[in-house]
N, C-alpha and C positions, 0 to 999 in steps of 0.2 A: 504493500500500500504506500509505504514511504517512497519507494522507487518510482511508483506510478505518479505520485504527486510531484516528485522532482522532475520527472520527464515532462509532465504537463506544464510545469513552471518554465522549463527551458523552451518549450514550444511557444508559450505566450510571450516570453522575452524575445525570442527570435522574430515573431510577427511584429512585436512592438518596435524593434530596431528597423525592420522593413518598412513599417508605417512611417517612422520618422524619416527614413531615407526617401520614401515616395513624396512625403510632404515637402522635404527640402528641395527636391527637383521641381516640384510643382511651384513652390515659392520663387525659385530662381527663374523659371519660365515666365511667371507672372511679373516679376521685377523687370525682366528684359523687355517684355511687351509694353509695360508702362514707360520704360525708358525710351523705347522706340517711338511711342506715341508722343511723348513730351518733345522729342527731337523734331518730329514733324510739325508740331505746333510752333516751336521756336523758329523753324524755317519760314513759316508764313508770317510770323511776327516781324520779320525783316521789312515788311511793308508798312510798319507803324509810322515810318518817316513820312509817308504820303497821307496819313490821317484819313483813310478811306471812309466815306459815308455810304458808298454803294460799291459792291463788288459783283462783276459779271462772271459767273462760273460757267464757262463755255466748254461743253463736254463733261457733264456732271456725273455720268454713269449712275451709280446707285446712291450718290450723295456723300461719298467718302471725303472728298475735299471740302464740300460744303460744311460738313461737321467740324473739320479742322479750322476752317475759316470762321465759323460761328464761335468756336472756343477762343480763337485768337482775337477776334473783333466782335465782341458781344453786342455792340450797339449799331453795327453796320447792317445795311439792307443787302441781302444776297439774292441775286436773280440767277437761277440755274437754267441752263438749256440742255435738254437731253431728248434725242429722237426715238430711242428704243422704248417701246410701250411699257414693258415690265420694269425697266430701270427708272423710267420717268415716274411710275407710280411710287417707287421707293423714295425717290428724292422729294416728290411732292408730299408724301407722308412725313418725311423728316422736317420739311419747312412748316408743316401744320403743327407739329409738336414743338419745334424750337421757336417759332414766331419770327416776325420781321424778315420774311423771305418769300420767294415766289419761284415756282417751277413752271417752265414752258416746254411743251412737247414739240420740239422742232430741232433740226440741225441748222447751223448757220453756214452761209456760203456767199457766193457772189451773185446770186439771183433768187427770186421768189418763185416757188412752184413746188412740184412733186419730184421726188427722186427715189433712188433705190440704194440702200446701204447694205454692205456686206456684213451681215450680222454674224459674229463669231461665237463659237461655243464658249469662249472666254470673253465675256462681253466687253471688258475694257479695250480689247484689240479690234473691235468693230470699226469699220471705216467706210467712207464713201469711195475710197480708192482700193483697187485690187492689192492683195497682199503680196509682198516680195518673198521669194524663197528664203532669203536670209532670216526673215521674221520667224518662219516655221522652224528653221534650224536652231535659232536661239530660244524660241518658246514653243516646244513641241505640243503644248496643250492648246495651241491655236490652229491646229491643222484642219479643223472642221468649221465650215461656215455655210450660211445660206442667205438668200436675199430677203430683205424686208422693205416694204414700201413706207416711205416717210415724207414728211413735209420739210422743205428747206426754205429758209428766210434770210434776207439780208439783215445784218445787225442794225444798220441805220433805219430800215423800215420798221423793225420791231420797236426800237427805242422811241420812234415818233409817237407811239401809242402808250408809252409808259412814263411815269413820273420818276425821274432819276436825279438824285442830288449829288453834287460834286463835294469833295473830290471823288473821282471815279477811278477804280482799279480794275484791270481785266486779267483774268486767269484763263489760259487757253490750252486745252488738251484734246486735240481733235484728230490724232492719228494721221498726220501727213497732209491735212486739209487746211493748214494754217494760212497759207497765202490767199486762198479763196475767202476765208473768213475776214481777213484784213481788207481785201479789195471790196467786200460787201459792207464794210463798216468804217470806211475812211473817216467820215465825220465824227463818229464815236471815238475812234482811236486818237484823232487830233484833240479831242476833248479830255481824254483820260490822262491821268498823271503817271501811270506806270502799267506795264504789262509783264506778266510772267507766263512763258509758254514753253511747252515741252518740245524739244528739238532732237534730232538724231544726227550722230556723226556719220552713220552709214544708212543708205536708203532701206527702209523697212516696208515701204509701199511703193507701187509703181507711180511714176509721175509726181513724186513727192518733192516739195520745195526743200532746198538745203539751207544751211545757215546763211550763206552769202545772199541767197534770194530774200530771205526774211529780213536780214539786216538792212538790205537795200530798200525794201518796202517801208520798213519802220523808220529808217533815217529820213526818207522823203516826207514822213509825217511828223518829224521833229524829235525822234527818239535817239538815244544814245545807249549802246550796250554797256551795262554796268557789271556783268560777270555771271558766273554760274552759281545758282542757289543750291543745286543738288545734282548728282549724276549717278548713273548706274553702269555697271560693267558687264561685259559679255560673260556668260557662263561657260562659253566654249574656249575662249583664248584670253580673256581678261581685259580686252581693249575697252575703252570708254564707248559705250553704245548709244546712250541717251543722256540728255541733261536738260535741266530747267534753267532757261536764260531769263535774266532780269533786264528789262529795257525801261529807261526813265525818259519821260517826255520833257524835254528842256524848254518847250514853248508853252506848256500849259500853265 
């Protein structure tokens, strides 16, 4: 009986150690997640110098960036643009919960009308442009896509119908369609104080504008490139694949 009690005690002790070990790993993962989240919020707080009253969240997906922007700028109005139906519903629901925001179901481009988007199984990679083979090589989860009918609008046309307070900041993440968005929103871009947009060092979509193209377009509207806010590396060979560029409007 004594031996059995001792054996049982050892088992309980062993499971106790295991439980502590599991909790430690869980706590470490939780701490790292919180640290990563805090770093993302700090990244967007770099825009504090522009004192944004309105932020245009172009390419909102499911509202991931809108949530970070709301945390970084609790008093700013955030207007999100998202063409995919299911993603739009999620960002719309976020703005309803968080307040002082609006979601519009459309893509932005250089014309008003209907279009077809290449809806990807990994929704953040959906684009109005066909995907380049390099994209699938780097992100194998993006190999499946199908077409979805969407509405496309010019930014200038949309903002004619909205009340937008300055200072205005634009966040742009549209998977290679950046130049079309800028061309359809020249007056809005001239008005904005700053733009942060995702750019690629190597083409991930067919007919995608490169950094020089975007820099030339924005320079013509009064912008100066101020540097890289964040960047991501290739999982294949480590090269810098994408980066978020900050442009300041020196005329606004």
